[in-house]
N, C-alpha and C positions, 0 to 999 in steps of 0.2 A: 504494500500500500504506500503510495507516495505521500509526501507531506501535505499536499493540498487536499487530498482525499481524507487524510487523517484529521486535519484541522477542521474540515467540513463536518466530519463525523463527530468530532469532539464538540463543536458548536451546536450541532443538532441535538446531541445528548444533553448539553447544558440547557438548551431551550425547552426540551422535553421535560426535564426535571423542574424547570421554572413553571411550566404549564401545569405540572402536577401540584406544585405548591399553590398556585392560584386556584386550581380546582378544589383543593382541600379547604381553601378560604371562601369557597363559593363565589369567586370572582370569575364568572363564566366567560365573559367576553375576553378578558386577558388570557385565560387558559386557552381558548380557541385560537387567539392570535399567536401564542407561543407554539402551539401544536402546528399551526400553518407554517410558521417560520422554520420550525424544525424539519418539516417535510420538504420545504424549499431547499434546504441544505443537504438533506439525506432522505430520498424517497422511501428507503427501506427502514426508516426510523420507527420505533415503537409508538411514535406520536400518531401514526395512521390509525391503528386500532383504538387508541385513546381518544382521538378526535371523533371517530365513529360512535364510540360509547357515549361521549359527552353530547353529541348531536342527538342520539336517541333519548337520552335523559332529558335534554332541554325540550325536545319536541313533545315529550310525554308530560313533564311536570311544569315547565316554565315557558309556555308559549309567548308570554309578554316579554321575556328577557331575550329571546333569541330572534335577532333580526339580521339575516345574512346580507 
């Protein structure tokens, strides 16, 4: 893995973890933004399934909070 790919992966991991922290704080929009940013840097990031899960939760529980 070259250094550009490694740094993109590391950044994606950091953004994913930040998204998880926002999700735990119920800061839904910030969590979505972090997951999207993580996916932009690494499409194979675990942020993909996390974003899908959060989307399903938001669509079910918080229709007023979720405005794509």
